[in-house]
VEXBA-736546 format. One line per 3 residues: number of its first residue (from 1); their letters; for each residue x, z, y of N, C-alpha, C, CB. Coordinates in pm, whole numbers, padded with zeros to 5 digits. Glycine has a CB too. Layout:
<rs>
NUM = A = X:Z:Y:X:Z:Y:X:Z:Y:X:Z:Y; ...
</rs>
This chain:
<rs>
1 = MIK = 00558:00955:-01961:00601:00989:-01829:00554:00877:-01733:00756:01010:-01825; 00497:00919:-01622:00451:00814:-01518:00572:00774:-01437:00334:00872:-01417; 00589:00637:-01434:00704:00587:-01358:00666:00485:-01250:00802:00525:-01452
4 = NIL = 00565:00401:-01281:00525:00293:-01194:00379:00306:-01163:00556:00159:-01257; 00350:00317:-01028:00216:00335:-00983:00182:00239:-00872:00195:00476:-00940; 00058:00185:-00875:00014:00095:-00772:-00097:00168:-00697:-00034:-00043:-00831
7 = FVG = -00088:00165:-00557:-00198:00217:-00481:-00274:00101:-00418:-00148:00317:-00374; -00407:00100:-00435:-00495:00002:-00381:-00604:00070:-00295:-00557:-00080:-00493; -00634:00003:-00180:-00734:00058:-00099:-00744:-00026:00029:-00706:00204:-00072
10 = PPG = -00858:-00019:00100:-00866:-00094:00225:-00775:-00039:00333:-01006:-00096:00274; -00754:-00114:00446:-00678:-00061:00554:-00733:00070:00598:-00672:-00155:00667; -00648:00168:00628:-00695:00299:00674:-00741:00394:00570:-00802:00280:00764
13 = SGK = -00731:00359:00444:-00772:00451:00337:-00673:00561:00309:-00795:00375:00212; -00559:00558:00376:-00465:00669:00367:-00364:00652:00252:-00540:00800:00350; -00341:00530:00208:-00240:00505:00098:-00105:00562:00133:-00225:00353:00070
16 = GTQ = -00058:00534:00254:00073:00576:00293:00087:00731:00300:00107:00514:00428; -00021:00791:00347:-00022:00943:00355:-00015:01002:00215:-00153:00996:00429; -00093:00942:00121:-00098:00997:-00015:00028:00971:-00093:-00215:00939:-00089
19 = INE = 00092:00862:-00063:00220:00831:-00128:00323:00935:-00086:00268:00688:-00091; 00321:00974:00045:00411:01077:00087:00379:01215:00019:00403:01089:00240; 00249:01237:00001:00208:01361:-00068:00260:01360:-00210:00053:01377:-00068
22 = LKK = 00259:01246:-00278:00297:01235:-00413:00448:01260:-00434:00257:01101:-00465; 00524:01247:-00331:00669:01276:-00338:00699:01420:-00368:00737:01240:-00209; 00600:01509:-00350:00619:01649:-00387:00627:01668:-00540:00505:01734:-00329
25 = YLK = 00578:01569:-00613:00562:01587:-00760:00649:01482:-00838:00406:01572:-00801; 00675:01367:-00775:00740:01257:-00855:00853:01202:-00767:00634:01139:-00897; 00954:01154:-00836:01063:01079:-00764:01046:00934:-00783:01204:01121:-00813
28 = FEV = 01048:00862:-00673:01022:00719:-00680:01066:00651:-00552:00875:00692:-00705; 01081:00518:-00558:01101:00435:-00443:00970:00365:-00412:01214:00333:-00467; 00948:00330:-00286:00825:00261:-00244:00853:00115:-00213:00763:00331:-00121
31 = ISS = 00769:00031:-00265:00772:-00114:-00226:00639:-00137:-00159:00794:-00215:-00352; 00643:-00163:-00029:00526:-00181:00047:00519:-00324:00099:00521:-00082:00160; 00406:-00391:00071:00386:-00529:00116:00382:-00530:00272:00253:-00590:00055
34 = GDI = 00326:-00423:00336:00326:-00423:00481:00461:-00414:00537:00245:-00313:00532; 00546:-00326:00479:00685:-00320:00523:00760:-00449:00508:00757:-00215:00449; 00738:-00514:00386:00804:-00642:00363:00766:-00745:00469:00768:-00695:00224
37 = VRD = 00633:-00758:00496:00584:-00859:00592:00638:-00825:00731:00426:-00864:00594; 00637:-00699:00771:00688:-00663:00906:00838:-00694:00916:00662:-00512:00936; 00910:-00666:00806:01054:-00699:00807:01078:-00850:00820:01120:-00646:00679
40 = LAE = 00999:-00928:00744:01015:-01069:00751:00972:-01129:00884:00942:-01132:00643; 00870:-01069:00944:00816:-01113:01072:00914:-01108:01185:00699:-01031:01108; 01013:-01018:01172:01111:-01003:01274:01197:-01130:01294:01199:-00886:01242
43 = SDE = 01208:-01206:01187:01292:-01329:01192:01219:-01453:01166:01402:-01322:01095; 01086:-01445:01143:01009:-01564:01110:00875:-01566:01197:00977:-01565:00952; 00868:-01658:01291:00758:-01658:01385:00627:-01683:01320:00780:-01758:01491
46 = AIK = 00623:-01771:01212:00499:-01802:01143:00448:-01682:01071:00518:-01916:01045; 00530:-01602:01004:00491:-01478:00939:00442:-01379:01044:00609:-01418:00859; 00504:-01376:01162:00466:-01286:01272:00318:-01314:01308:00562:-01306:01398
49 = KTL = 00284:-01441:01330:00154:-01481:01368:00050:-01449:01260:00154:-01626:01399; 00094:-01468:01134:00004:-01431:01021:-00032:-01285:01019:00068:-01467:00889; 00073:-01206:01043:00059:-01055:01045:-00034:-01017:01156:00198:-00981:01066
52 = ESG = -00014:-01071:01282:-00092:-01032:01390:-00243:-01078:01380:-00027:-01085:01512; -00269:-01174:01299:-00408:-01221:01284:-00481:-01145:01175:-00410:-01370:01253; -00408:-01075:01092:-00473:-00999:00978:-00484:-01073:00856:-00605:-00954:01011
55 = ALV = -00431:-01197:00855:-00432:-01281:00732:-00324:-01246:00640:-00421:-01425:00766; -00320:-01300:00518:-00221:-01273:00417:-00106:-01374:00417:-00285:-01270:00282; 00014:-01320:00395:00133:-01408:00378:00124:-01475:00242:00268:-01326:00389
58 = KDE = 00181:-01594:00235:00173:-01671:00110:00229:-01589:-00011:00251:-01804:00126; 00159:-01608:-00129:00196:-01533:-00249:00343:-01547:-00280:00113:-01578:-00368; 00390:-01669:-00287:00530:-01693:-00333:00634:-01620:-00251:00561:-01841:-00330
61 = ILI = 00607:-01601:-00118:00701:-01529:-00034:00706:-01383:-00067:00666:-01545:00109; 00584:-01319:-00090:00579:-01181:-00124:00634:-01158:-00267:00435:-01130:-00111; 00602:-01241:-00360:00645:-01219:-00497:00798:-01227:-00507:00579:-01320:-00590
64 = KEV = 00853:-01320:-00442:01000:-01337:-00444:01069:-01213:-00384:01041:-01464:-00366; 01014:-01164:-00273:01074:-01046:-00207:01049:-00919:-00283:01021:-01031:-00066; 00941:-00907:-00351:00913:-00787:-00433:01011:-00781:-00552:00764:-00789:-00485
67 = DRR = 01032:-00900:-00614:01124:-00910:-00728:01265:-00872:-00685:01122:-01054:-00787; 01306:-00917:-00565:01437:-00886:-00512:01453:-00735:-00493:01460:-00959:-00379; 01348:-00668:-00436:01356:-00532:-00407:01357:-00444:-00534:01245:-00497:-00320
70 = IDQ = 01282:-00489:-00636:01282:-00415:-00762:01423:-00414:-00815:01184:-00475:-00865; 01496:-00525:-00807:01629:-00538:-00859:01725:-00434:-00797:01680:-00678:-00835; 01696:-00385:-00680:01784:-00297:-00609:01755:-00151:-00644:01772:-00320:-00460
73 = IDP = 01654:-00123:-00728:01612:00010:-00763:01667:00043:-00898:01461:00023:-00760; 01722:00165:-00914:01774:00214:-01042:01668:00207:-01150:01826:00358:-01027; 01692:00149:-01267:01593:00139:-01370:01531:00269:-01411:01650:00076:-01484
76 = EMG = 01599:00382:-01390:01545:00511:-01420:01451:00570:-01319:01653:00601:-01439; 01451:00505:-01202:01369:00553:-01093:01231:00494:-01095:01435:00524:-00963; 01130:00573:-01064:00996:00517:-01058:00972:00433:-00933:00894:00626:-01064
79 = IVF = 00868:00354:-00936:00834:00271:-00823:00682:00289:-00790:00870:00122:-00853; 00656:00301:-00664:00520:00307:-00614:00497:00178:-00531:00496:00439:-00527; 00401:00099:-00569:00364:-00027:-00503:00252:00003:-00408:00323:-00137:-00606
82 = DGF = 00273:-00026:-00281:00177:-00008:-00173:00133:-00142:-00113:00238:00080:-00064; 00007:-00186:-00142:-00039:-00311:-00083:-00002:-00436:-00156:00011:-00321:00051; 00069:-00423:-00267:00107:-00535:-00352:00081:-00495:-00489:00252:-00577:-00333
85 = PRN = 00009:-00574:-00571:-00050:-00704:-00542:-00178:-00692:-00463:-00076:-00779:-00670; -00219:-00802:-00393:-00335:-00806:-00315:-00436:-00907:-00364:-00300:-00834:-00177; -00415:-00974:-00476:-00508:-01062:-00528:-00467:-01074:-00680:-00508:-01200:-00448
88 = LHQ = -00563:-01144:-00758:-00546:-01151:-00900:-00416:-01230:-00936:-00671:-01217:-00965; -00383:-01333:-00865:-00268:-01411:-00894:-00144:-01323:-00881:-00261:-01533:-00801; -00136:-01248:-00773:-00022:-01156:-00753:-00015:-01051:-00861:-00032:-01087:-00617
91 = AEQ = -00136:-01000:-00905:-00131:-00896:-01011:-00080:-00951:-01135:-00266:-00835:-01037; -00122:-01079:-01175:-00069:-01137:-01296:00079:-01160:-01287:-00137:-01265:-01327; 00126:-01204:-01168:00270:-01227:-01148:00346:-01097:-01152:00295:-01299:-01016
94 = LDE = 00292:-00993:-01100:00359:-00861:-01103:00377:-00812:-01247:00278:-00756:-01022; 00265:-00825:-01323:00273:-00781:-01466:00383:-00853:-01541:00139:-00805:-01538; 00390:-00978:-01518:00489:-01069:-01586:00630:-01031:-01533:00455:-01227:-01556
97 = MLL = 00640:-01021:-01405:00771:-00986:-01347:00822:-00854:-01394:00764:-00984:-01198; 00739:-00746:-01397:00779:-00615:-01439:00830:-00619:-01585:00662:-00515:-01423; 00747:-00687:-01664:00777:-00689:-01810:00908:-00771:-01844:00655:-00750:-01887
100 = HNH = 00914:-00890:-01792:01021:-00984:-01833:01148:-00973:-01755:00972:-01122:-01823; 01135:-00928:-01624:01254:-00920:-01539:01308:-00780:-01531:01224:-00970:-01401; 01225:-00681:-01553:01266:-00540:-01520:01238:-00441:-01635:01192:-00492:-01392
103 = DRA = 01174:-00483:-01739:01142:-00396:-01855:01058:-00273:-01803:01279:-00347:-01928; 00958:-00302:-01726:00871:-00200:-01672:00725:-00241:-01690:00903:-00176:-01523; 00633:-00146:-01664:00491:-00177:-01665:00422:-00074:-01574:00433:-00175:-01812
106 = LDA = 00303:-00107:-01524:00225:-00016:-01440:00167:00095:-01530:00110:-00093:-01362; 00193:00220:-01492:00138:00329:-01567:00003:00376:-01517:00233:00440:-01568; -00017:00352:-01380:-00147:00397:-01323:-00173:00312:-01195:-00146:00556:-01289
109 = VVY = -00301:00291:-01168:-00345:00222:-01042:-00439:00310:-00976:-00410:00083:-01067; -00401:00360:-00853:-00484:00454:-00778:-00563:00376:-00673:-00396:00567:-00710; -00695:00374:-00690:-00786:00302:-00598:-00852:00402:-00506:-00894:00220:-00675
112 = IYL = -00813:00404:-00380:-00880:00488:-00280:-00987:00410:-00204:-00779:00544:-00181; -01111:00447:-00232:-01223:00364:-00172:-01282:00431:-00050:-01336:00340:-00277; -01322:00341:00042:-01362:00384:00180:-01457:00273:00231:-01233:00404:00280
115 = DEK = -01565:00306:00303:-01656:00202:00357:-01601:00144:00488:-01799:00260:00381; -01659:00025:00524:-01605:-00055:00635:-01613:00021:00770:-01683:-00190:00644; -01718:00091:00795:-01734:00162:00926:-01629:00271:00944:-01876:00224:00938
118 = EVV = -01600:00342:00828:-01493:00444:00833:-01354:00379:00853:-01493:00528:00703; -01337:00268:00795:-01208:00195:00813:-01183:00165:00959:-01207:00063:00731; -01285:00104:01028:-01265:00066:01166:-01249:00192:01256:-01384:-00021:01215
121 = KRL = -01328:00299:01225:-01312:00422:01302:-01172:00479:01291:-01412:00525:01257; -01122:00483:01168:-00991:00539:01150:-00877:00461:01214:-00967:00552:01010; -00880:00334:01195:-00768:00249:01237:-00763:00228:01393:-00779:00112:01166
124 = TIR = -00874:00240:01459:-00868:00216:01602:-00810:00339:01674:-01009:00183:01657; -00799:00450:01604:-00737:00565:01670:-00610:00611:01593:-00840:00682:01679; -00570:00531:01494:-00449:00572:01417:-00324:00540:01499:-00443:00498:01278
127 = KVC = -00231:00636:01477:-00092:00615:01535:00015:00631:01423:-00062:00721:01655; 00114:00552:01430:00222:00552:01327:00356:00566:01400:00219:00418:01237; 00458:00597:01323:00593:00609:01373:00641:00469:01416:00688:00671:01266
130 = EKC = 00708:00465:01538:00753:00339:01587:00876:00281:01503:00792:00356:01736; 00940:00371:01427:01056:00333:01351:01029:00307:01202:01158:00438:01364; 00962:00400:01139:00940:00390:00991:00798:00364:00954:00984:00517:00922
133 = NRP = 00711:00357:01049:00566:00325:01027:00485:00434:00946:00557:00191:00950; 00539:00547:00942:00464:00661:00875:00347:00703:00964:00560:00788:00848; 00226:00721:00904:00106:00769:00985:00145:00907:01042:-00032:00780:00893
136 = LYD = 00112:00926:01172:00147:01049:01237:00033:01138:01279:00226:01018:01352; -00089:01074:01294:-00213:01148:01330:-00181:01226:01460:-00261:01247:01210; -00183:01361:01458:-00164:01441:01580:-00026:01482:01608:-00244:01560:01575
139 = LSK = 00070:01435:01530:00208:01473:01549:00267:01410:01673:00289:01435:01430; 00361:01480:01744:00419:01420:01859:00545:01339:01832:00448:01524:01956; 00599:01363:01709:00711:01277:01667:00713:01277:01514:00850:01327:01727
142 = CPD = 00788:01177:01456:00792:01167:01313:00877:01273:01245:00840:01036:01277; 00829:01349:01148:00912:01451:01083:01024:01390:00998:00826:01540:00995; 01016:01262:00965:01116:01197:00880:01237:01145:00960:01052:01081:00803
145 = CGG = 01203:01073:01074:01311:01006:01146:01311:01038:01294:01303:00858:01128; 01213:01112:01343:01209:01150:01483:01151:01043:01575:01345:01185:01527; 01092:00937:01519:01035:00831:01602:00908:00876:01672:01007:00708:01516
148 = KPV = 00873:00803:01776:00755:00831:01856:00631:00767:01798:00776:00783:01997; 00513:00831:01819:00388:00772:01765:00345:00655:01852:00273:00877:01758; 00297:00542:01788:00254:00424:01862:00135:00366:01785:00371:00319:01878
151 = IRK = 00055:00289:01854:-00063:00223:01788:-00008:00084:01744:-00196:00208:01889; -00027:00046:01616:00024:-00080:01565:-00050:-00196:01632:00009:-00087:01411; 00020:-00309:01652:-00040:-00424:01721:-00157:-00482:01640:00068:-00534:01746
154 = DDN = -00154:-00464:01500:-00262:-00517:01425:-00379:-00417:01402:-00209:-00564:01295; -00375:-00303:01475:-00483:-00207:01462:-00580:-00218:01587:-00423:-00060:01449; -00628:-00339:01603:-00736:-00359:01704:-00861:-00403:01624:-00695:-00471:01816
157 = EAT = -00978:-00381:01683:-01105:-00398:01606:-01121:-00531:01541:-01221:-00376:01694; -01096:-00637:01612:-01113:-00774:01556:-01020:-00796:01440:-01088:-00881:01664; -00897:-00760:01450:-00802:-00777:01339:-00839:-00687:01220:-00658:-00746:01386
160 = IIN = -00882:-00564:01251:-00915:-00467:01147:-01032:-00529:01061:-00956:-00324:01212; -01139:-00581:01131:-01256:-00637:01060:-01211:-00755:00975:-01369:-00682:01160; -01115:-00840:01026:-01069:-00949:00946:-00993:-00902:00828:-00986:-01040:01026
163 = RMQ = -00907:-00797:00845:-00830:-00747:00732:-00924:-00686:00628:-00725:-00644:00778; -01037:-00624:00673:-01127:-00570:00578:-01190:-00680:00492:-01232:-00489:00647; -01228:-00790:00560:-01289:-00900:00482:-01189:-00960:00383:-01341:-01011:00578
166 = VFL = -01064:-00971:00429:-00961:-01023:00341:-00949:-00928:00216:-00821:-01035:00420; -00955:-00796:00246:-00946:-00700:00130:-01062:-00716:00037:-00942:-00552:00178; -01179:-00730:00088:-01304:-00740:00003:-01300:-00869:-00082:-01436:-00739:00095
169 = ENT = -01253:-00977:-00022:-01253:-01108:-00090:-01140:-01116:-00194:-01239:-01224:00013; -01017:-01070:-00155:-00904:-01091:-00239:-00861:-00977:-00323:-00797:-01130:-00160; -00867:-00853:-00263:-00805:-00737:-00332:-00910:-00659:-00418:-00741:-00641:-00225
172 = LPL = -01036:-00651:-00375:-01129:-00573:-00453:-01145:-00620:-00598:-01261:-00576:-00386; -01131:-00752:-00634:-01137:-00788:-00773:-01028:-00719:-00855:-01128:-00938:-00788; -00921:-00672:-00789:-00820:-00601:-00871:-00879:-00473:-00942:-00698:-00560:-00779
175 = VSY = -00980:-00417:-00881:-01034:-00300:-00938:-01087:-00324:-01082:-01143:-00247:-00850; -01158:-00440:-01098:-01208:-00475:-01231:-01092:-00512:-01318:-01310:-00591:-01224; -00992:-00583:-01266:-00876:-00631:-01345:-00805:-00513:-01404:-00779:-00715:-01259
178 = YKT = -00780:-00402:-01327:-00705:-00290:-01383:-00794:-00194:-01459:-00633:-00216:-01273; -00924:-00201:-01427:-01017:-00107:-01508:-01014:-00157:-01656:-01176:-00108:-01448; -01013:-00285:-01679:-01011:-00338:-01812:-00881:-00304:-01890:-01031:-00487:-01806
181 = REV = -00779:-00276:-01813:-00649:-00234:-01871:-00638:-00081:-01886:-00532:-00286:-01783; -00743:-00010:-01848:-00758:00132:-01860:-00643:00207:-01794:-00768:00169:-02006; -00606:00163:-01673:-00501:00235:-01596:-00557:00269:-01457:-00367:00148:-01584
184 = LLE = -00683:00242:-01428:-00742:00265:-01301:-00792:00406:-01275:-00849:00172:-01284; -00755:00459:-01158:-00797:00594:-01115:-00866:00577:-00983:-00676:00696:-01104; -01002:00604:-00981:-01081:00581:-00859:-01093:00713:-00785:-01223:00522:-00891
187 = ING = -01062:00707:-00655:-01054:00827:-00565:-01141:00805:-00441:-00904:00856:-00522; -01225:00906:-00413:-01303:00902:-00290:-01219:00926:-00168:-01413:01002:-00295; -01200:00823:-00086:-01115:00837:00033:-01174:00899:00152:-01067:00712:00073
190 = EQS = -01308:00939:00148:-01371:00997:00264:-01357:01148:00264:-01516:00957:00268; -01283:01199:00167:-01250:01342:00166:-01141:01374:00265:-01208:01387:00027; -01103:01502:00277:-00986:01543:00358:-00866:01487:00285:-00976:01702:00376
193 = IEG = -00753:01487:00358:-00628:01446:00303:-00593:01532:00181:-00520:01453:00410; -00615:01663:00192:-00589:01756:00088:-00677:01730:-00037:-00609:01897:00140; -00808:01697:-00010:-00897:01667:-00123:-00857:01544:-00196:-01037:01653:-00079
196 = VAR = -00816:01438:-00123:-00771:01319:-00187:-00646:01348:-00267:-00746:01210:-00086; -00552:01414:-00213:-00425:01449:-00274:-00449:01525:-00402:-00337:01531:-00177; -00542:01613:-00404:-00577:01701:-00521:-00630:01613:-00633:-00685:01812:-00482
199 = DIK = -00726:01520:-00597:-00783:01435:-00695:-00680:01340:-00759:-00895:01357:-00634; -00592:01292:-00673:-00483:01202:-00731:-00391:01279:-00823:-00398:01135:-00618; -00353:01396:-00781:-00266:01478:-00868:-00334:01507:-01000:-00229:01610:-00799
202 = EGL = -00461:01549:-00998:-00531:01577:-01121:-00550:01453:-01208:-00664:01638:-01090; -00576:01343:-01142:-00601:01217:-01214:-00476:01165:-01285:-00653:01110:-01117; -00366:01193:-01222:-00236:01153:-01283:-00175:01255:-01380:-00135:01128:-01174
205 = GL = -00247:01370:-01390:-00201:01474:-01484:-00074:01547:-01434:-00174:01410:-01620; -00061:01564:-01305:00057:01632:-01254:00039:01778:-01223:00102:01565:-01133
</rs>
């Protein structure tokens, strides 16, 4: 039974949208590095500046907070990791943390791939919910919490290009890391939302 899944992909690849689609077939809690960083940025000016520049928060900060959030989830409930780990060190730490602290392991890693031009195109027009950060596209309000659509502060072209470079340098090596563990599922992110969702569902055997 699939319980723990990691979603990997560049900014704008639709990870959040596909995680919401997956809720139709699986029960799980989401641990999102983006949500963690945005939550921490509200009370930490240094983290806020890091977020707005498109750079990555220090590994130890993220790892500690991810561990704390896993502790709050029922052991019988699945977990979907969105945006964490973002580099090999975090991946190794997550493997160790899951096994030794929580008696868990990653069952699948979904890699949604997308080229840089498409990433910039998507993110400069993307709108998300002002309250829960769900992608809204053409919706006038969030179907989950009723929030209004807004453009994220870090969705400007300069920051997007920086985030893409950070992804290529730090996160892309995870693809090889998880491929050797035979848990990697590669998905073409340039399809329609429905096409991506179909491929993920089939790849996970749902």
